[in-house]
C-alpha positions as CSV (number, residue, x, y, z in Angstrom):
1,M,77.3,88.3,120.7
2,K,74.3,89.2,118.8
3,S,71.1,89.8,120.8
4,V,68.0,87.7,120.2
5,R,66.2,90.8,118.8
6,T,69.0,91.4,116.3
7,L,69.0,87.5,115.2
8,F,65.2,87.7,114.8
9,R,65.5,90.8,112.8
10,E,68.1,89.5,110.5
11,H,66.3,86.1,109.9
12,L,62.8,87.4,110.0
13,D,62.2,86.4,106.3
14,V,63.5,82.9,106.8
15,L,61.3,82.2,109.8
16,S,58.2,83.7,107.8
17,Y,59.0,81.2,105.2
18,Y,59.1,78.1,107.4
19,L,56.2,79.3,109.6
20,T,54.1,79.7,106.4
21,I,55.0,76.0,105.4
22,F,54.4,74.8,108.8
23,A,51.0,76.5,108.9
24,V,49.6,75.2,105.7
25,G,50.8,71.7,106.5
26,A,49.6,71.7,110.0
27,A,46.2,72.7,108.7
28,G,46.1,70.2,106.0
29,G,47.2,67.5,108.2
30,G,45.0,68.3,111.1
31,M,41.9,68.6,108.8
32,A,42.7,65.2,107.2
33,F,42.8,63.4,110.5
34,A,39.9,65.4,111.9
35,Q,37.6,64.5,109.0
36,E,39.1,61.0,109.1
37,H,40.0,61.4,105.3
38,P,40.8,57.9,103.9
39,Q,44.1,59.2,102.7
40,R,45.2,61.0,105.8
41,M,48.4,59.0,106.4
42,L,49.5,59.5,102.5
43,I,48.7,63.3,103.2
44,L,50.7,63.3,106.4
45,V,53.9,61.7,104.8
46,L,53.6,64.1,101.7
47,V,53.2,67.0,104.3
48,V,56.3,65.7,106.1
49,L,58.2,65.2,103.0
50,F,57.6,68.7,101.7
51,A,58.6,70.2,104.9
52,L,62.0,68.3,105.0
53,L,62.6,69.2,101.4
54,S,61.9,72.9,102.2
55,L,64.4,72.4,105.3
56,G,67.1,70.9,103.0
57,G,66.5,73.3,99.9
58,F,68.7,76.2,101.3
59,T,71.7,74.2,102.3
60,P,74.9,75.1,100.5
61,A,75.1,71.7,98.6
62,V,71.6,72.3,97.1
63,L,72.2,75.8,96.3
64,L,75.6,75.0,94.7
65,T,74.1,74.0,91.2
66,T,71.0,75.0,89.2
67,A,70.5,71.4,88.7
68,T,70.1,70.5,92.4
69,A,67.9,73.4,93.0
70,T,65.8,72.6,90.2
71,A,65.3,69.0,91.3
72,F,64.1,70.1,94.6
73,L,61.5,72.5,93.1
74,L,60.2,69.7,90.9
75,A,60.0,67.3,93.9
76,Q,58.0,70.0,95.7
77,T,55.7,70.7,92.7
78,V,54.9,67.0,92.5
79,I,54.1,66.8,96.1
80,I,51.7,69.6,95.9
81,I,50.0,68.2,92.8
82,L,49.7,64.8,94.6
83,L,48.1,66.4,97.8
84,V,45.5,68.3,95.7
85,W,44.9,65.2,93.6
86,V,44.5,63.0,96.7
87,A,42.3,65.7,98.5
88,P,40.8,68.2,96.1
89,E,38.7,69.5,98.9
90,F,42.4,70.7,100.2
91,S,43.1,73.0,97.4
92,F,44.7,75.5,99.9
93,F,47.9,73.4,99.6
94,V,48.6,75.6,96.6
95,I,49.4,78.3,99.1
96,W,52.8,76.6,99.2
97,F,53.6,77.8,95.7
98,F,54.1,81.3,97.5
99,M,57.0,79.7,99.1
100,T,58.4,77.7,96.1
101,S,58.1,81.2,94.2
102,V,60.4,82.5,96.8
103,Y,62.7,79.5,96.7
104,A,62.9,79.7,92.9
105,V,64.0,83.4,92.7
106,A,66.6,82.8,95.7
107,A,68.2,79.7,94.0
108,L,67.8,80.0,90.4
109,P,69.0,82.5,87.6
110,P,66.1,85.0,86.8
111,R,65.1,83.2,83.4
112,Y,64.7,79.7,85.2
113,A,62.9,81.3,88.3
114,Y,60.2,83.1,86.1
115,A,59.8,79.8,84.2
116,W,59.0,78.0,87.5
117,I,56.6,80.7,88.4
118,A,54.8,80.1,85.3
119,V,54.4,76.5,86.0
120,F,53.2,77.2,89.5
121,S,50.6,79.6,87.9
122,L,49.3,77.0,85.4
123,V,49.1,74.3,88.0
124,T,47.2,76.5,90.4
125,L,44.9,77.7,87.7
126,G,44.2,73.9,87.0
127,V,43.6,73.0,90.3
128,L,41.3,75.7,91.4
129,T,39.1,75.7,88.1
130,A,38.8,72.0,88.7
131,T,37.7,72.4,92.2
132,L,35.8,75.7,92.1
133,G,34.6,75.9,88.5
134,W,35.7,78.3,85.8
135,A,34.2,81.5,87.1
136,A,35.3,81.1,90.8
137,G,38.6,79.3,89.8
138,L,39.7,81.8,87.6
139,A,39.0,84.7,90.0
140,S,40.9,82.9,92.8
141,A,43.7,81.8,90.5
142,G,44.0,85.4,89.5
143,I,44.5,86.5,93.3
144,Y,47.2,83.5,93.6
145,I,49.0,84.3,90.6
146,S,49.3,87.9,91.6
147,G,50.7,86.7,95.0
148,F,53.3,84.5,93.4
149,A,54.5,87.5,91.4
150,F,54.6,89.7,94.5
151,F,56.4,87.2,96.5
152,A,58.9,86.6,93.6
153,A,59.6,90.3,93.4
154,F,59.9,90.7,97.1
155,A,62.4,87.7,97.1
156,R,64.2,89.2,94.4
157,L,64.6,92.5,96.3
158,T,65.6,90.7,99.5
159,R,68.3,88.8,97.4
160,R,69.6,92.1,96.1
161,A,69.6,93.7,99.4
162,E,71.5,90.7,100.8
163,S,74.1,90.6,98.1
164,A,74.5,94.5,98.7
165,R,74.8,93.9,102.4
166,Q,77.6,91.0,101.7
167,E,79.4,93.4,99.5
168,S,79.3,96.2,102.0
169,E,80.6,93.8,104.6
170,R,83.4,92.9,102.3
171,L,84.2,96.5,101.3
172,L,84.1,97.4,105.1
173,A,86.3,94.5,105.9
174,E,88.8,95.7,103.1
175,L,88.7,99.2,104.2
176,Q,89.3,98.4,107.8
177,E,92.3,96.2,106.7
178,A,93.6,99.1,104.5
179,H,93.0,101.5,107.5
180,R,95.0,99.2,109.8
181,A,97.8,98.8,107.0
182,L,97.8,102.6,106.7
183,Q,98.0,103.1,110.2
184,E,101.0,100.6,110.4
185,Y,102.5,102.4,107.7
186,A,102.0,105.9,109.1
187,Q,103.8,104.5,112.4
188,K,106.7,103.2,110.4
189,V,107.1,106.5,108.3
190,E,107.0,108.5,111.6
191,T,109.6,106.4,113.2
192,L,111.7,106.5,110.0
193,A,111.2,110.4,109.7
194,I,112.4,110.6,113.4
195,S,115.2,108.4,112.6
196,E,116.2,110.2,109.4
197,E,115.9,113.8,111.1
198,R,118.1,112.5,114.0
199,N,120.6,111.3,111.4
200,R,120.4,114.7,109.6
201,L,121.0,116.6,112.9
202,A,123.8,114.4,113.7
203,R,125.5,114.9,110.4
204,E,125.1,118.6,110.7
205,M,126.6,118.9,114.0
206,H,129.4,116.6,113.0
207,D,130.1,118.6,109.9
208,T,129.9,122.0,111.5
209,L,131.0,121.6,115.1
210,G,133.6,118.9,114.4
211,H,135.4,120.8,111.6
212,R,135.1,124.1,113.7
213,L,136.3,122.6,117.0
214,T,139.3,120.7,115.3
215,V,140.5,123.9,113.7
216,S,140.1,125.5,117.2
217,A,141.8,122.8,119.2
218,V,144.9,122.9,116.9
219,Q,145.1,126.8,117.1
220,L,144.8,126.7,120.9
221,E,147.5,124.0,121.2
222,A,149.8,126.2,118.8
223,A,148.8,129.4,120.9
224,E,149.9,127.7,124.0
225,R,153.4,126.9,122.8
226,L,153.9,130.4,121.2
227,I,152.6,132.5,124.0
228,A,155.7,132.8,125.9
229,T,158.0,133.5,122.6
230,R,155.8,135.1,120.3
231,P,152.7,136.5,122.1
232,E,151.6,138.7,119.0
233,R,151.0,135.3,117.0
234,A,149.5,133.6,119.9
235,A,147.0,136.5,120.3
236,E,146.3,136.1,116.5
237,M,145.4,132.3,116.8
238,V,143.1,132.9,119.8
239,A,141.4,135.4,117.9
240,T,141.0,133.0,115.1
241,V,139.9,130.4,117.7
242,R,137.1,133.0,118.8
243,A,136.0,133.6,115.3
244,Q,135.7,129.8,114.8
245,V,133.8,129.3,117.8
246,R,131.3,132.1,117.1
247,T,130.7,130.6,113.8
248,A,130.2,127.1,115.2
249,L,127.8,128.5,117.7
250,T,125.9,130.2,115.0
251,E,125.7,127.1,112.6
252,L,124.8,125.1,115.9
253,R,121.7,127.4,116.5
254,Q,120.8,127.2,112.7
255,T,121.1,123.1,113.0
256,V,119.1,122.8,116.0
257,A,116.3,125.2,115.0
258,A,116.6,123.6,111.6
259,L,115.4,126.7,109.9
260,R,117.9,127.0,107.1
261,Q,121.2,125.5,105.8
262,P,124.7,126.7,107.2
263,L,125.9,130.2,105.7
264,E,128.3,128.4,103.3
265,S,125.3,127.1,101.3
266,D,124.0,130.2,100.5
267,L,127.2,131.3,98.9
268,P,128.4,130.4,95.3
269,L,130.2,127.0,95.8
270,E,133.6,128.6,94.6
271,N,133.5,131.4,97.1
272,A,132.6,129.2,99.9
273,L,135.5,126.8,99.1
274,R,137.9,129.6,98.8
275,R,137.1,131.0,102.3
276,L,137.0,127.4,103.8
277,C,140.5,126.8,102.4
278,A,141.9,130.1,103.4
279,D,140.6,129.8,107.1
280,F,141.9,126.2,107.3
281,Q,145.3,127.1,106.1
282,Q,145.6,130.2,108.4
283,A,144.3,128.1,111.3
284,T,146.3,124.9,111.1
285,G,149.5,126.1,109.1
286,L,149.0,123.3,106.5
287,E,149.4,124.2,103.0
288,V,146.3,124.2,101.0
289,H,146.2,124.2,97.2
290,L,142.5,124.9,95.6
291,D,141.9,124.1,92.1
292,L,138.5,125.4,90.6
293,P,137.0,125.2,87.0
294,A,136.2,128.1,85.0
295,S,132.7,127.4,85.1
296,L,130.1,125.0,86.9
297,P,126.7,123.9,85.9
298,A,123.8,125.0,88.1
299,L,123.8,123.1,91.3
300,S,120.9,123.0,93.8
301,A,121.5,124.1,97.5
302,P,121.6,120.6,98.8
303,Q,124.2,119.6,96.0
304,R,126.3,122.8,96.9
305,L,126.3,121.9,100.7
306,T,127.2,118.2,100.1
307,L,130.2,119.2,98.1
308,Y,131.1,121.9,100.8
309,R,130.9,119.2,103.6
310,A,133.0,117.2,101.4
311,A,135.8,119.5,101.4
312,Q,135.4,120.4,105.1
313,E,135.5,116.5,105.9
314,G,138.7,116.1,103.6
315,L,140.4,118.9,105.3
316,T,139.5,117.7,108.8
317,N,140.8,114.2,108.0
318,A,143.8,115.5,106.8
319,Q,144.6,117.5,109.8
320,K,143.6,114.9,112.3
321,H,144.5,111.6,110.8
322,A,146.8,111.9,108.0
323,A,149.6,113.9,109.6
324,A,150.0,115.7,106.4
325,K,151.8,118.9,105.4
326,R,149.9,119.8,102.1
327,V,146.4,119.4,100.9
328,W,144.9,119.6,97.4
329,V,141.2,120.5,97.0
330,R,140.1,120.2,93.4
331,L,136.5,120.9,92.0
332,A,136.2,119.8,88.6
333,H,133.4,119.3,85.8
334,R,133.7,116.3,83.6
335,S,131.4,114.4,81.5
336,G,128.3,115.9,82.9
337,E,129.3,115.3,86.5
338,V,130.9,117.5,89.1
339,V,133.6,116.1,91.2
340,L,135.3,117.3,94.2
341,G,138.4,115.7,95.3
342,V,140.5,116.2,98.4
343,R,144.1,114.7,98.4
344,D,146.8,115.1,101.0
345,D,150.5,114.1,101.3
346,G,150.0,112.3,104.6
347,R,150.5,108.8,105.5
348,G,147.3,107.5,103.9
349,P,144.1,105.9,105.2
350,Q,144.6,103.4,108.0
351,E,142.5,100.2,108.3
352,G,138.8,101.3,109.3
353,S,139.4,104.8,108.6
354,G,136.7,104.9,105.9
355,S,133.9,104.0,108.3
356,G,134.1,106.8,110.6
357,F,131.0,109.0,111.3
358,G,131.8,111.9,109.1
359,L,132.5,109.7,106.1
360,R,129.2,107.7,106.8
361,G,127.0,110.9,106.9
362,L,128.8,112.2,103.7
363,R,127.9,109.0,101.9
364,E,124.4,109.3,103.1
365,R,124.1,113.0,101.9
366,A,125.6,111.9,98.4
367,S,123.4,109.0,98.3
368,R,120.3,111.0,98.6
369,L,121.2,113.4,95.7
370,G,122.2,110.3,93.5
371,G,126.0,110.6,94.0
372,E,128.7,108.6,95.4
373,V,131.7,108.9,97.9
374,R,135.1,107.3,97.2
375,F,137.8,107.1,99.9
376,G,141.1,105.3,99.8
377,P,144.9,105.7,99.0
378,A,146.0,108.3,96.6
379,P,148.2,107.2,93.7
380,D,151.1,109.3,94.8
381,G,150.7,108.5,98.5
382,G,148.4,109.9,101.1
383,A,144.6,109.7,101.2
384,L,142.0,110.7,98.4
385,L,138.4,111.6,99.1
386,E,136.2,112.0,96.2
387,V,132.4,113.0,95.9
388,I,130.9,112.5,92.5
């Protein structure tokens, strides 16, 4: 709540306006009754009427149009002329023209306001020369007219300052609203960024650990079966598992630290796929056929990594879910698009198999790069995964 001091400071100009009207009216009315002026009742009525008009002049309904404000000024001017005509000795009623000058500037467009100030000046000149004579009247009228101009200029500056204050308040409100909206947006972006980072880390961990650990589990199961009959082969498998686990740990550290992409993303895609297929075939015993194009267009690191992860996902699915014996990995360049396909000769995709975390993460990766992922049954049986 605003203090009395603040309210007084904000409305000092309005208080001064009404206090001046009251002081002049009280002086004129008091003198009329003190001197038992024959028209004292008429003077009192005119003074009260002028005061009431002044109180109502600043209501929104009056200020809404130029016509209503002009009507109020006309009525006030007529009242002042009547007061001076009824009681010429009370010529000080023209002081009220100071207030009407302020009102004219506050309520009317500039050209109309200045026209009214000219009217006030002419009326004042006529009244003072009629009551004081030409010499004294002209001298006094000059002082009054200068006062009208000063009050009008002051009112105009006040009006501009008020308009500037209102505009500043409006801009401040807009700025505060924009700041609030920006804070909300920043919070949403922060939440989204955290969620995106979690998803990215989840995809990385699935793509790296999921593939490596799947291969390692298969190797250990095979080594367990062969350890009694073929210990040399079992030892080779354990060595392969050890290498897979070390690689997985390295990639896990890279993922958690989020310092760089896994090792394969730094290799040419063709070399990375050759190594992936060779390691997978050695670890699982599945027959892997790799088909590479003679040349590829320039690919960014995220594009190479996405295609590599697609090959990983396809091989992992073939080993875990398809019960396949052979897998075909094909990288092709056609119609300006790079396509990686992984096909197996297993039992084909089962119901709901296309909604797993690995495929979902792969779709997110491809979508970010403007690509798409297709997964379904292959024409010749088995499953087919394509990333375009």
